[in-house]
Backbone of each chain as ProteinMPNN parsed JSONL, in Angstrom:
{"seq_chain_A": "GDSVTQKEGLVTLTEGLPVMLNCTYQTIYSNAFLFWYVHYLNESPRLLLKSSTDNKRTEHQGFHATLHKSSSSFHLQKSSAQLSDSALYYCALSDRYSNNRIFFGDGTQLVVKP", "coords_chain_A": {"N_chain_A": [[142.242, -15.096, 84.7], [144.115, -14.891, 87.826], [147.449, -13.545, 87.736], [151.032, -13.191, 87.778], [153.751, -11.142, 86.994], [157.149, -11.18, 86.508], [159.498, -9.51, 85.1], [162.282, -9.539, 84.889], [164.553, -12.053, 84.567], [167.059, -12.497, 85.533], [169.091, -10.656, 87.681], [171.958, -8.883, 88.074], [174.241, -7.413, 90.243], [176.491, -5.123, 91.901], [177.863, -5.44, 95.129], [176.579, -3.35, 97.676], [175.209, -1.61, 96.063], [171.9, -0.334, 95.241], [168.937, -2.399, 95.327], [166.382, -3.394, 93.153], [163.672, -5.225, 92.392], [161.343, -6.066, 90.011], [157.784, -6.355, 90.027], [154.673, -7.048, 88.745], [151.123, -7.437, 88.617], [148.07, -9.211, 87.863], [144.672, -9.172, 88.556], [141.196, -9.616, 89.132], [140.112, -9.057, 91.479], [139.66, -6.969, 94.296], [140.76, -7.418, 96.731], [143.327, -8.502, 96.911], [146.242, -10.317, 98.037], [149.66, -9.725, 98.255], [152.879, -11.161, 97.913], [156.353, -11.628, 98.671], [158.649, -14.112, 98.16], [161.667, -15.69, 99.178], [164.268, -17.687, 97.961], [166.864, -19.455, 98.879], [169.77, -21.181, 97.764], [169.611, -24.688, 98.025], [167.853, -24.611, 100.123], [164.538, -24.221, 101.599], [161.93, -22.433, 99.891], [160.973, -19.35, 101.361], [158.827, -17.088, 103.116], [159.298, -13.662, 102.605], [158.211, -11.041, 102.714], [154.915, -9.552, 102.976], [151.789, -8.155, 101.841], [148.635, -6.46, 101.879], [147.624, -4.019, 101.846], [146.924, -1.014, 100.342], [149.315, 1.274, 99.134], [150.939, 1.207, 101.378], [154.022, 0.858, 102.983], [155.9, -2.04, 103.417], [158.165, -3.774, 105.446], [161.007, -5.91, 105.912], [163.77, -7.566, 107.184], [165.583, -5.761, 106.018], [164.675, -5.461, 103.462], [162.116, -3.909, 101.458], [158.769, -3.239, 100.348], [156.093, -1.785, 98.507], [152.698, -1.924, 98.082], [150.998, -1.02, 95.254], [148.012, -0.454, 94.158], [146.91, 0.997, 92.112], [148.675, 0.869, 90.005], [149.063, -1.798, 89.909], [151.336, -3.03, 91.102], [154.177, -4.34, 92.901], [156.91, -3.92, 93.837], [160.129, -5.076, 94.858], [162.54, -3.817, 97.082], [165.79, -2.76, 98.193], [168.128, -0.906, 100.015], [170.884, -1.252, 99.956], [172.735, -3.709, 98.539], [173.767, -6.94, 99.672], [176.242, -9.547, 99.69], [175.118, -11.864, 100.667], [172.514, -11.678, 99.898], [172.114, -12.87, 97.528], [170.051, -14.889, 95.702], [167.032, -16.657, 94.713], [164.154, -14.912, 93.903], [160.734, -14.763, 94.42], [157.774, -13.251, 93.363], [154.409, -13.164, 94.411], [150.867, -13.902, 94.422], [147.686, -13.886, 95.966], [144.162, -14.451, 96.415], [141.043, -14.562, 98.1], [139.269, -15.888, 96.579], [140.389, -17.547, 94.753], [140.476, -20.418, 94.68], [141.99, -21.165, 96.89], [144.781, -20.959, 96.427], [148.142, -19.82, 95.773], [149.486, -17.672, 93.393], [152.397, -17.765, 91.58], [155.067, -15.745, 90.295], [157.56, -16.093, 87.687], [159.97, -15.862, 88.898], [162.952, -14.118, 89.955], [166.333, -14.24, 89.588], [168.711, -13.145, 91.741], [171.935, -11.966, 91.715], [174.615, -11.056, 93.575], [177.609, -9.412, 93.4], [181.038, -9.097, 94.519]], "CA_chain_A": [[142.601, -15.468, 86.057], [145.218, -14.162, 88.443], [148.788, -13.809, 87.224], [152.116, -12.35, 88.281], [154.821, -10.984, 86.01], [158.465, -10.701, 86.905], [160.124, -9.398, 83.788], [163.714, -9.831, 84.93], [164.892, -13.401, 85.003], [168.352, -12.421, 86.221], [169.601, -9.33, 88.007], [173.32, -8.959, 88.616], [174.717, -6.109, 90.649], [177.65, -5.086, 92.792], [177.599, -5.231, 96.557], [176.471, -1.954, 98.092], [174.276, -0.889, 95.205], [170.496, -0.608, 95.581], [168.252, -3.497, 94.667], [164.974, -3.256, 92.838], [163.135, -6.331, 91.601], [160.022, -5.644, 89.583], [156.664, -7.288, 90.084], [153.337, -6.551, 88.449], [150.17, -8.523, 88.745], [146.724, -9.035, 87.321], [143.584, -9.829, 89.265], [139.961, -8.851, 89.06], [139.616, -8.867, 92.84], [140.261, -5.811, 94.956], [141.313, -7.787, 98.036], [144.478, -9.386, 96.682], [147.406, -10.302, 98.912], [150.897, -9.869, 97.508], [153.961, -11.753, 98.694], [157.684, -11.904, 98.136], [159.33, -15.257, 98.743], [163.08, -15.799, 98.835], [164.69, -19.088, 97.897], [168.301, -19.635, 98.858], [170.187, -22.475, 97.228], [169.562, -25.844, 98.932], [166.923, -24.389, 101.233], [163.139, -24.107, 101.181], [161.427, -21.063, 99.709], [160.33, -18.855, 102.575], [158.22, -15.782, 102.982], [160.124, -12.503, 102.935], [157.253, -10.059, 103.203], [153.6, -9.657, 102.362], [150.965, -6.964, 102.034], [147.347, -6.35, 101.209], [147.19, -2.641, 102.061], [147.344, -0.112, 99.278], [150.202, 2.404, 99.424], [151.623, 1.055, 102.672], [155.335, 0.241, 102.876], [156.11, -3.209, 104.264], [159.603, -4.0, 105.548], [161.487, -7.089, 106.641], [165.164, -7.962, 106.935], [166.252, -4.791, 105.158], [163.937, -5.31, 102.205], [160.804, -3.285, 101.578], [157.922, -3.198, 99.157], [154.845, -1.049, 98.683], [151.653, -2.347, 97.159], [150.323, 0.072, 94.557], [146.907, -1.06, 93.407], [146.628, 1.786, 90.918], [149.555, 0.383, 88.944], [149.182, -3.268, 90.063], [152.755, -3.33, 91.267], [154.659, -4.678, 94.25], [158.354, -4.055, 93.592], [160.961, -5.333, 96.039], [163.691, -2.919, 97.098], [166.72, -2.74, 99.315], [168.985, 0.253, 99.767], [172.267, -1.644, 99.718], [172.803, -5.164, 98.387], [174.835, -7.702, 100.323], [176.544, -10.813, 99.016], [174.199, -12.887, 101.169], [171.186, -11.498, 99.289], [172.044, -13.669, 96.305], [169.008, -15.906, 95.862], [165.922, -16.572, 93.765], [163.062, -14.181, 94.543], [159.435, -14.941, 93.774], [156.618, -12.445, 93.695], [153.256, -14.063, 94.374], [149.571, -13.255, 94.603], [146.533, -14.725, 96.284], [142.934, -13.801, 96.845], [140.251, -15.59, 98.764], [138.365, -16.543, 95.642], [141.154, -18.307, 93.762], [140.653, -21.834, 95.013], [142.971, -21.371, 97.951], [146.139, -21.114, 95.934], [148.972, -18.644, 95.534], [150.038, -17.643, 92.043], [153.782, -17.318, 91.604], [155.761, -15.327, 89.096], [158.616, -17.021, 87.266], [161.137, -15.692, 89.749], [164.106, -13.328, 89.535], [167.576, -14.66, 90.229], [169.556, -12.013, 92.102], [173.339, -12.306, 91.951], [175.347, -9.904, 94.082], [179.047, -9.649, 93.259], [181.878, -8.182, 95.341]], "C_chain_A": [[143.748, -14.625, 86.57], [146.54, -14.513, 87.786], [149.772, -12.801, 87.786], [153.221, -12.319, 87.235], [156.079, -10.439, 86.663], [159.295, -10.667, 85.63], [161.591, -9.785, 83.794], [163.933, -11.256, 85.415], [166.16, -13.421, 85.844], [168.711, -10.955, 86.446], [170.967, -9.508, 88.666], [173.764, -7.563, 89.006], [175.854, -6.246, 91.659], [177.205, -4.794, 94.222], [177.584, -3.736, 96.886], [175.525, -1.138, 97.255], [172.837, -1.224, 95.587], [169.9, -1.723, 94.727], [166.823, -3.078, 94.369], [164.562, -4.399, 91.921], [161.678, -6.019, 91.296], [158.984, -6.756, 89.655], [155.38, -6.549, 89.737], [152.385, -7.734, 88.446], [148.846, -8.165, 88.08], [145.739, -9.812, 88.172], [142.339, -8.978, 89.124], [139.434, -8.519, 90.451], [140.363, -7.735, 93.534], [140.974, -6.18, 96.248], [142.512, -8.713, 97.906], [145.546, -9.207, 97.753], [148.64, -10.518, 98.044], [152.02, -10.313, 98.437], [155.273, -11.65, 97.928], [158.249, -13.087, 98.917], [160.789, -15.228, 98.3], [163.492, -17.264, 98.928], [166.2, -19.14, 97.763], [168.624, -21.05, 98.39], [170.196, -23.54, 98.32], [168.733, -25.6, 100.19], [165.497, -24.383, 100.697], [162.832, -22.661, 100.843], [160.759, -20.605, 101.014], [159.832, -17.437, 102.353], [159.175, -14.682, 103.42], [159.246, -11.366, 103.468], [155.953, -10.173, 102.421], [152.788, -8.404, 102.663], [149.632, -7.113, 101.324], [146.825, -4.916, 101.282], [147.776, -1.722, 101.014], [148.208, 1.019, 99.838], [150.865, 2.361, 100.799], [152.934, 0.302, 102.489], [155.444, -0.896, 103.892], [157.588, -3.528, 104.263], [159.925, -5.276, 106.311], [162.912, -7.389, 106.21], [165.858, -7.044, 105.934], [165.595, -4.581, 103.816], [162.615, -4.577, 102.47], [160.076, -3.315, 100.244], [156.653, -2.441, 99.508], [153.853, -1.521, 97.64], [150.979, -1.115, 96.568], [149.226, -0.524, 93.677], [146.614, -0.298, 92.127], [147.46, 1.335, 89.723], [149.756, -1.129, 88.993], [150.638, -3.684, 90.197], [153.103, -3.587, 92.731], [156.159, -4.947, 94.133], [159.116, -4.236, 94.899], [162.21, -4.471, 95.979], [164.532, -3.122, 98.357], [167.736, -1.651, 99.017], [170.413, -0.144, 99.406], [172.378, -3.176, 99.687], [173.993, -5.754, 99.128], [175.044, -9.003, 99.567], [175.54, -11.889, 99.412], [172.777, -12.738, 100.63], [171.033, -12.308, 98.008], [171.098, -14.85, 96.503], [168.008, -15.741, 94.725], [164.739, -15.941, 94.494], [161.791, -14.353, 93.72], [158.45, -13.894, 94.28], [155.39, -13.338, 93.535], [151.995, -13.325, 94.793], [148.539, -14.273, 95.059], [145.327, -13.844, 96.549], [142.002, -14.907, 97.303], [139.3, -16.319, 97.821], [139.069, -17.504, 94.7], [141.484, -19.705, 94.227], [141.791, -22.074, 95.988], [144.377, -21.628, 97.423], [146.814, -19.761, 95.793], [149.548, -18.751, 94.135], [151.439, -17.032, 92.097], [154.209, -16.756, 90.251], [156.865, -16.327, 88.776], [159.895, -16.898, 88.083], [162.212, -14.821, 89.11], [165.322, -13.795, 90.319], [168.416, -13.413, 90.487], [170.958, -12.513, 92.411], [174.048, -11.032, 92.376], [176.833, -10.24, 94.069], [179.849, -8.67, 94.105], [182.319, -6.958, 94.534]], "O_chain_A": [[144.285, -13.769, 85.866], [146.736, -15.641, 87.331], [149.398, -11.708, 88.212], [153.578, -13.349, 86.663], [156.069, -9.377, 87.287], [159.74, -11.709, 85.148], [162.095, -10.308, 82.8], [163.55, -11.616, 86.528], [166.316, -14.246, 86.743], [168.645, -10.131, 85.534], [171.104, -10.193, 89.68], [173.678, -6.632, 88.205], [176.13, -7.324, 92.186], [176.292, -4.005, 94.466], [178.442, -2.971, 96.444], [175.078, -0.076, 97.687], [172.577, -2.268, 96.185], [170.298, -1.952, 93.585], [166.141, -2.49, 95.209], [165.057, -4.515, 90.8], [160.883, -5.745, 92.194], [159.266, -7.923, 89.384], [155.043, -5.544, 90.363], [152.798, -8.884, 88.291], [148.552, -7.007, 87.783], [145.958, -10.986, 88.47], [142.423, -7.755, 89.009], [138.447, -7.798, 90.597], [141.572, -7.582, 93.362], [141.708, -5.366, 96.807], [142.684, -9.618, 98.722], [145.737, -8.12, 98.298], [148.652, -11.404, 97.189], [152.098, -9.892, 99.591], [155.291, -11.593, 96.699], [158.321, -13.073, 100.145], [161.105, -14.798, 97.191], [163.111, -17.978, 99.855], [166.753, -18.904, 96.689], [167.849, -21.985, 98.596], [170.724, -23.317, 99.41], [168.89, -26.295, 101.194], [165.274, -24.522, 99.494], [163.407, -21.751, 101.441], [160.072, -21.38, 101.679], [160.348, -16.696, 101.517], [159.788, -14.768, 104.485], [159.509, -10.807, 104.532], [155.892, -10.797, 101.361], [153.068, -7.685, 103.622], [149.518, -7.798, 100.307], [145.715, -4.631, 100.833], [148.992, -1.666, 100.831], [147.888, 1.63, 100.857], [151.302, 3.391, 101.312], [152.951, -0.779, 101.9], [155.121, -0.73, 105.069], [158.214, -3.556, 103.203], [159.209, -5.667, 107.232], [163.215, -7.456, 105.019], [166.633, -7.506, 105.097], [165.918, -3.63, 103.104], [162.076, -4.628, 103.575], [160.68, -3.404, 99.175], [156.198, -2.453, 100.652], [154.147, -1.513, 96.445], [150.455, -0.272, 97.296], [149.493, -1.032, 92.588], [146.123, -0.878, 91.159], [147.014, 1.406, 88.578], [150.53, -1.68, 88.21], [151.109, -4.578, 89.495], [152.43, -3.124, 93.652], [156.611, -6.078, 94.313], [158.786, -3.625, 95.915], [162.868, -4.4, 94.941], [164.063, -3.577, 99.401], [168.158, -1.496, 97.87], [171.076, 0.55, 98.636], [172.141, -3.844, 100.693], [175.068, -5.159, 99.202], [174.142, -9.498, 98.891], [175.157, -12.724, 98.592], [171.928, -13.591, 100.886], [169.933, -12.415, 97.467], [171.319, -15.701, 97.365], [168.11, -14.834, 93.899], [164.367, -16.386, 95.58], [161.768, -14.125, 92.511], [158.318, -13.683, 95.485], [155.337, -14.171, 92.63], [152.048, -12.271, 95.427], [148.53, -15.405, 94.577], [145.45, -12.66, 96.863], [142.171, -16.066, 96.923], [138.61, -17.256, 98.223], [138.415, -18.205, 93.928], [142.639, -20.13, 94.174], [142.478, -23.092, 95.905], [145.085, -22.473, 97.97], [146.168, -18.717, 95.705], [150.043, -19.807, 93.74], [151.63, -15.924, 92.597], [153.772, -17.228, 89.201], [157.073, -17.292, 89.511], [160.795, -17.731, 87.972], [162.363, -14.791, 87.889], [165.341, -13.753, 91.549], [168.788, -12.708, 89.55], [171.144, -13.38, 93.265], [174.08, -10.05, 91.634], [177.259, -11.234, 94.657], [179.402, -7.556, 94.376], [183.022, -6.093, 95.058]]}, "seq_chain_B": "EAAVTQSPRNKVAVTGGKVTLSCNQTNNHNNMYWYRQDTGHGLRLIHYSYGAGSTEKGDIPDGYKASRPSQENFSLILELATPSQTSVYFCASGDPGQTNSDYTFGSGTRLLVI", "coords_chain_B": {"N_chain_B": [[157.467, -27.258, 116.676], [155.664, -26.03, 113.961], [155.674, -27.606, 110.772], [156.738, -28.63, 107.459], [157.478, -31.63, 106.066], [159.406, -33.43, 103.802], [159.904, -36.472, 102.008], [161.623, -38.839, 99.896], [164.775, -37.024, 100.365], [166.471, -37.039, 98.236], [166.306, -38.76, 95.137], [166.823, -41.347, 92.859], [165.534, -42.615, 89.949], [164.454, -45.12, 87.604], [163.62, -44.909, 84.143], [160.237, -45.393, 83.403], [159.649, -46.561, 85.775], [157.927, -46.589, 88.974], [157.374, -43.84, 91.095], [157.114, -42.461, 94.298], [156.551, -39.595, 96.061], [156.66, -38.203, 99.243], [154.875, -36.222, 101.659], [154.525, -34.526, 104.683], [152.686, -32.614, 107.008], [152.593, -30.515, 109.872], [151.135, -28.336, 110.42], [148.472, -28.121, 110.572], [147.051, -27.228, 108.384], [144.497, -26.83, 105.949], [144.943, -27.008, 103.215], [147.155, -28.425, 100.809], [150.019, -28.647, 98.654], [151.712, -29.5, 95.612], [154.626, -28.66, 93.951], [156.826, -28.255, 91.155], [160.152, -27.284, 90.476], [162.013, -25.74, 88.05], [164.794, -24.539, 86.245], [164.31, -21.407, 84.806], [161.585, -21.669, 84.78], [160.471, -21.327, 87.241], [158.309, -21.874, 90.059], [156.033, -24.365, 89.54], [152.705, -25.416, 89.639], [151.542, -28.621, 90.383], [149.687, -30.557, 91.535], [147.05, -30.104, 93.945], [145.4, -29.951, 97.159], [142.4, -29.762, 99.032], [141.806, -30.894, 101.381], [141.612, -33.879, 103.427], [141.163, -36.681, 101.38], [140.632, -35.238, 99.076], [141.772, -34.209, 95.84], [143.173, -32.014, 93.464], [143.718, -30.871, 90.134], [146.567, -29.084, 89.149], [148.463, -26.697, 87.358], [150.169, -28.145, 85.7], [149.493, -31.076, 85.478], [149.83, -33.458, 84.041], [151.014, -36.754, 83.802], [151.33, -37.125, 86.451], [150.014, -38.194, 89.608], [148.061, -37.66, 92.57], [147.656, -38.077, 96.121], [145.726, -37.779, 99.017], [145.507, -38.928, 101.9], [145.052, -38.203, 104.505], [144.717, -35.404, 106.803], [147.309, -34.611, 107.333], [149.053, -35.748, 105.458], [150.286, -35.861, 102.133], [150.758, -37.136, 99.018], [152.767, -37.414, 96.074], [152.603, -38.992, 93.011], [154.348, -40.703, 90.556], [153.52, -42.638, 88.09], [154.67, -43.792, 85.817], [157.675, -43.044, 85.417], [159.486, -40.499, 83.685], [162.374, -39.145, 81.928], [161.931, -36.405, 81.588], [160.706, -35.635, 83.88], [162.6, -35.226, 85.698], [163.615, -33.172, 88.248], [163.293, -30.639, 90.82], [161.208, -31.077, 93.526], [158.726, -29.515, 95.399], [156.813, -29.522, 98.309], [154.045, -27.925, 99.845], [152.184, -26.342, 102.454], [149.191, -24.595, 103.401], [146.791, -21.97, 103.989], [145.757, -19.934, 102.062], [143.394, -18.697, 101.415], [142.435, -17.589, 103.659], [142.646, -14.663, 105.687], [145.515, -12.933, 104.897], [147.172, -15.164, 104.925], [149.856, -17.488, 104.23], [152.116, -19.714, 102.469], [153.827, -22.621, 103.791], [156.796, -24.146, 103.036], [158.232, -27.34, 102.235], [161.482, -28.968, 102.389], [162.193, -29.882, 99.939], [162.49, -32.293, 97.268], [164.881, -33.855, 95.406], [164.736, -35.157, 92.317], [165.952, -37.522, 90.07], [165.571, -38.911, 86.984], [166.562, -41.615, 85.188]], "CA_chain_B": [[157.325, -26.202, 115.662], [154.94, -26.469, 112.764], [156.636, -27.825, 109.701], [156.416, -29.476, 106.315], [158.592, -32.558, 105.9], [159.333, -34.222, 102.579], [160.817, -37.602, 101.869], [163.023, -38.709, 100.303], [165.419, -35.766, 99.972], [167.028, -37.306, 96.914], [165.807, -40.011, 94.582], [167.171, -41.709, 91.491], [164.575, -43.587, 89.46], [164.649, -45.526, 86.222], [162.515, -44.597, 83.249], [159.177, -46.389, 83.431], [159.399, -47.014, 87.134], [156.984, -45.832, 89.788], [158.006, -43.025, 92.13], [156.201, -41.812, 95.232], [157.136, -38.567, 96.91], [155.782, -38.045, 100.408], [154.886, -34.94, 102.342], [153.795, -34.501, 105.946], [152.665, -31.28, 107.614], [152.083, -30.419, 111.233], [150.605, -26.985, 110.534], [147.011, -28.216, 110.605], [146.473, -26.512, 107.25], [143.586, -27.607, 105.12], [145.416, -27.138, 101.839], [148.523, -28.841, 100.527], [150.351, -28.374, 97.254], [152.955, -30.012, 95.051], [155.218, -27.862, 92.89], [158.161, -28.574, 90.672], [160.929, -26.091, 90.165], [163.009, -25.923, 87.005], [165.421, -23.291, 85.823], [163.574, -20.713, 83.765], [160.136, -21.842, 84.921], [159.998, -21.02, 88.583], [157.499, -22.881, 90.743], [154.828, -24.704, 88.77], [151.792, -26.206, 90.46], [151.214, -29.912, 89.773], [148.419, -30.945, 92.148], [146.839, -29.587, 95.276], [144.321, -30.619, 97.891], [141.683, -28.926, 100.0], [141.661, -31.627, 102.629], [141.699, -35.33, 103.296], [140.316, -37.28, 100.367], [140.486, -34.407, 97.876], [142.915, -33.804, 95.044], [142.802, -31.141, 92.357], [144.792, -30.659, 89.17], [147.149, -27.765, 89.061], [148.731, -26.199, 86.015], [150.909, -29.137, 84.903], [149.236, -32.357, 86.144], [150.026, -34.647, 83.196], [152.081, -37.654, 84.21], [151.374, -37.163, 87.915], [148.816, -38.379, 90.408], [148.243, -37.233, 93.955], [146.825, -38.764, 97.102], [145.661, -37.088, 100.322], [144.803, -39.871, 102.765], [144.779, -37.61, 105.81], [145.014, -33.97, 106.872], [148.742, -34.393, 107.461], [149.88, -36.376, 104.43], [149.95, -35.604, 100.73], [151.774, -37.806, 98.209], [152.812, -37.212, 94.623], [152.914, -40.303, 92.436], [154.7, -40.795, 89.145], [153.286, -44.044, 87.784], [155.658, -44.201, 84.802], [158.586, -41.909, 85.416], [160.207, -40.176, 82.445], [163.477, -38.206, 82.18], [161.436, -35.021, 81.637], [160.239, -35.373, 85.23], [163.748, -34.861, 86.525], [163.342, -31.832, 88.737], [163.198, -30.51, 92.267], [159.799, -31.023, 93.883], [158.444, -28.911, 96.691], [155.494, -29.612, 98.908], [153.732, -26.777, 100.688], [150.862, -26.311, 103.077], [148.775, -23.225, 103.668], [145.385, -21.618, 103.819], [145.82, -18.562, 101.56], [142.069, -18.101, 101.344], [142.214, -16.864, 104.901], [143.27, -13.336, 105.68], [146.953, -12.744, 105.014], [147.897, -16.409, 105.163], [150.793, -17.814, 103.161], [152.543, -21.109, 102.431], [155.056, -23.145, 104.377], [157.357, -25.107, 102.101], [159.174, -28.349, 102.659], [162.881, -28.778, 101.976], [162.365, -30.281, 98.551], [162.991, -33.614, 96.859], [165.576, -33.778, 94.127], [164.47, -36.404, 91.589], [166.653, -37.757, 88.813], [165.042, -40.076, 86.273], [167.557, -42.005, 84.183]], "C_chain_B": [[156.634, -26.778, 114.443], [155.885, -26.581, 111.591], [156.022, -28.641, 108.58], [157.654, -30.328, 106.042], [158.39, -33.4, 104.661], [160.303, -35.391, 102.645], [160.572, -38.3, 100.532], [163.576, -37.34, 99.937], [165.993, -35.87, 98.57], [166.546, -38.666, 96.434], [166.308, -40.163, 93.156], [166.219, -42.813, 91.068], [164.898, -43.944, 88.017], [163.42, -45.175, 85.407], [161.509, -45.738, 83.233], [158.846, -46.916, 84.802], [158.399, -46.13, 87.846], [157.735, -45.096, 90.902], [156.916, -42.408, 92.999], [156.974, -40.834, 96.09], [156.138, -38.27, 98.03], [155.965, -36.696, 101.068], [154.014, -35.026, 103.584], [153.839, -33.1, 106.521], [152.03, -31.331, 109.001], [151.488, -29.032, 111.499], [149.091, -26.956, 110.716], [146.356, -27.352, 109.523], [145.539, -27.423, 106.476], [144.203, -27.936, 103.757], [146.874, -27.559, 101.77], [148.758, -28.811, 99.028], [151.633, -29.112, 96.878], [153.376, -29.131, 93.877], [156.482, -28.557, 92.382], [158.847, -27.269, 90.298], [162.011, -26.44, 89.162], [163.539, -24.562, 86.61], [164.637, -22.681, 84.658], [162.072, -20.82, 83.867], [159.615, -21.493, 86.299], [159.251, -22.188, 89.192], [156.218, -23.121, 89.944], [153.989, -25.71, 89.552], [151.354, -27.467, 89.728], [149.835, -30.379, 90.235], [148.288, -30.242, 93.487], [145.609, -30.243, 95.888], [143.71, -29.667, 98.905], [141.553, -29.589, 101.361], [141.706, -33.117, 102.369], [140.687, -35.843, 102.284], [140.166, -36.478, 99.088], [141.811, -34.199, 97.178], [142.409, -33.007, 93.86], [143.992, -31.003, 91.425], [145.26, -29.216, 89.218], [147.372, -27.379, 87.61], [149.434, -27.215, 85.108], [150.706, -30.539, 85.483], [149.589, -33.61, 85.344], [151.236, -35.449, 83.645], [152.209, -37.807, 85.714], [150.0, -37.494, 88.48], [149.112, -37.914, 91.815], [147.289, -38.0, 94.848], [146.894, -38.028, 98.423], [144.852, -37.98, 101.274], [144.417, -39.29, 104.129], [145.074, -36.11, 105.756], [146.506, -33.714, 106.771], [149.557, -34.823, 106.247], [149.356, -36.142, 103.018], [151.079, -36.17, 99.878], [151.649, -37.418, 96.746], [153.331, -38.499, 94.004], [153.204, -40.173, 90.957], [154.579, -42.265, 88.785], [154.332, -44.601, 86.815], [156.625, -43.036, 84.633], [159.298, -41.748, 84.067], [161.327, -39.186, 82.765], [163.024, -36.746, 82.266], [160.901, -34.653, 83.019], [161.392, -35.199, 86.224], [163.612, -33.411, 86.945], [163.516, -31.807, 90.255], [161.732, -30.269, 92.609], [159.638, -30.465, 95.291], [156.989, -29.141, 97.071], [155.279, -28.363, 99.761], [152.37, -26.983, 101.332], [150.496, -24.864, 103.356], [147.288, -23.055, 103.495], [145.306, -20.186, 103.3], [144.469, -17.908, 101.378], [141.716, -17.324, 102.593], [143.025, -15.569, 104.882], [144.775, -13.421, 105.882], [147.745, -14.015, 105.276], [148.816, -16.709, 103.989], [151.159, -19.294, 103.247], [153.727, -21.369, 103.352], [155.549, -24.243, 103.456], [158.195, -26.151, 102.821], [160.55, -28.09, 102.072], [163.157, -29.23, 100.557], [162.859, -31.708, 98.395], [163.616, -33.46, 95.489], [165.444, -35.13, 93.44], [165.243, -36.436, 90.285], [166.089, -39.032, 88.196], [166.007, -40.407, 85.141], [167.044, -43.105, 83.278]], "O_chain_B": [[156.97, -27.859, 113.961], [156.787, -25.76, 111.425], [154.96, -29.247, 108.72], [158.743, -29.802, 105.815], [157.338, -34.013, 104.48], [161.371, -35.308, 103.253], [159.431, -38.352, 100.072], [162.899, -36.568, 99.258], [165.997, -34.899, 97.814], [166.397, -39.602, 97.22], [166.228, -39.235, 92.351], [166.105, -43.833, 91.748], [165.532, -43.17, 87.299], [162.306, -45.149, 85.93], [161.877, -46.901, 83.072], [157.867, -47.642, 84.974], [158.066, -45.045, 87.369], [158.611, -45.659, 91.559], [155.918, -41.897, 92.49], [157.936, -41.205, 96.764], [154.941, -38.11, 97.794], [157.046, -36.107, 101.045], [152.897, -35.541, 103.536], [154.891, -32.46, 106.529], [151.081, -32.072, 109.258], [151.355, -28.611, 112.648], [148.505, -25.907, 110.981], [145.263, -26.817, 109.711], [145.765, -28.628, 106.366], [143.996, -29.025, 103.221], [147.711, -27.116, 102.557], [147.826, -28.933, 98.234], [152.517, -29.32, 97.709], [152.607, -28.888, 92.948], [157.112, -29.339, 93.094], [158.219, -26.302, 89.869], [162.827, -27.33, 89.398], [162.82, -23.563, 86.638], [164.343, -23.348, 83.666], [161.35, -20.146, 83.133], [158.404, -21.376, 86.484], [159.524, -23.347, 88.881], [155.43, -22.205, 89.708], [154.495, -26.714, 90.054], [150.858, -27.404, 88.603], [148.93, -30.571, 89.423], [149.281, -29.836, 94.09], [144.881, -30.984, 95.229], [144.405, -28.879, 99.547], [141.234, -28.942, 102.359], [141.824, -33.558, 101.226], [139.509, -35.487, 102.325], [139.625, -36.987, 98.106], [142.847, -34.033, 97.822], [141.342, -33.293, 93.317], [145.14, -31.016, 91.868], [144.472, -28.275, 89.312], [146.562, -27.699, 86.74], [149.306, -27.149, 83.886], [151.676, -31.141, 85.943], [149.642, -34.705, 85.904], [152.326, -34.913, 83.843], [153.082, -38.526, 86.202], [148.969, -37.128, 87.915], [150.272, -37.789, 92.209], [146.257, -38.504, 94.403], [147.977, -37.689, 98.901], [143.644, -37.795, 101.425], [143.553, -39.831, 104.819], [145.618, -35.615, 104.769], [146.929, -32.715, 106.188], [150.653, -34.305, 106.032], [148.156, -36.218, 102.753], [152.225, -35.738, 99.997], [150.558, -37.132, 96.252], [154.363, -39.03, 94.416], [152.414, -39.608, 90.2], [155.45, -43.06, 89.139], [154.811, -45.724, 86.97], [156.411, -42.153, 83.802], [159.657, -42.725, 83.41], [161.248, -38.465, 83.759], [163.662, -35.939, 82.942], [160.667, -33.476, 83.295], [161.178, -35.047, 87.427], [163.505, -32.522, 86.101], [163.841, -32.817, 90.879], [161.093, -29.374, 92.056], [160.313, -30.88, 96.232], [156.074, -28.977, 96.264], [156.226, -27.816, 100.327], [151.52, -27.707, 100.814], [151.368, -24.011, 103.526], [146.613, -23.907, 102.917], [144.838, -19.302, 104.018], [144.39, -16.691, 101.205], [140.803, -16.497, 102.585], [143.984, -15.437, 104.122], [145.251, -13.916, 106.903], [148.863, -13.957, 105.79], [148.58, -16.237, 102.877], [150.56, -20.038, 104.024], [154.517, -20.473, 103.652], [154.805, -25.168, 103.131], [158.784, -25.889, 103.87], [160.757, -27.115, 101.35], [164.241, -28.986, 100.026], [163.545, -32.253, 99.259], [162.98, -33.0, 94.54], [165.974, -36.131, 93.921], [165.193, -35.494, 89.494], [166.124, -40.098, 88.81], [166.24, -39.59, 84.249], [167.759, -43.547, 82.379]]}, "name": "protein", "num_of_chains": 2, "seq": "GDSVTQKEGLVTLTEGLPVMLNCTYQTIYSNAFLFWYVHYLNESPRLLLKSSTDNKRTEHQGFHATLHKSSSSFHLQKSSAQLSDSALYYCALSDRYSNNRIFFGDGTQLVVKPEAAVTQSPRNKVAVTGGKVTLSCNQTNNHNNMYWYRQDTGHGLRLIHYSYGAGSTEKGDIPDGYKASRPSQENFSLILELATPSQTSVYFCASGDPGQTNSDYTFGSGTRLLVI"}
């Protein structure tokens, strides 16, 4: 079945440095949709960005990700981390055949320090 | 504005007691979901529903029941609460089987079983 792997449970970095959160996935379907959700403390998880187009960069709120079907990856990047970026980030996957559900990775906690 | 509303926001229950968590959505989505979130595990799917009258087991359904009496409402029921069910529970609605659709999450219910 579908699955998402986020190898880093915790990423700690200094404000101003670039951010890269890794996400790889497995699916047998070619029409997968990939998502990044962000979950700030005491708030609801919310969609950050999404894509289903191979090799197309998707951007939102300073973050960007490119879906690479050849490597089954959808890494989240930002050129310069801000303190307010500290949150839990989920990579997720869906396809129209998977019983109408989204498969989430285990999440990566991003901590940005001054 | 379309939304997902959960109640209660916080709940303290005694071991062996019955707990009902409620969720209401105004998104007119067919599908609704219950997740729990624990440190180190991310979002884990408990039960979900395709529409009124339907409930399906997710990845960790043991100890939980669900009820979908209408399009708008989806409840999670703990018949005999245990301390291991202490967690934060999120309800979501969405139709990810449709092109590029994603979830809308509620604000969460923090449950403590003592």
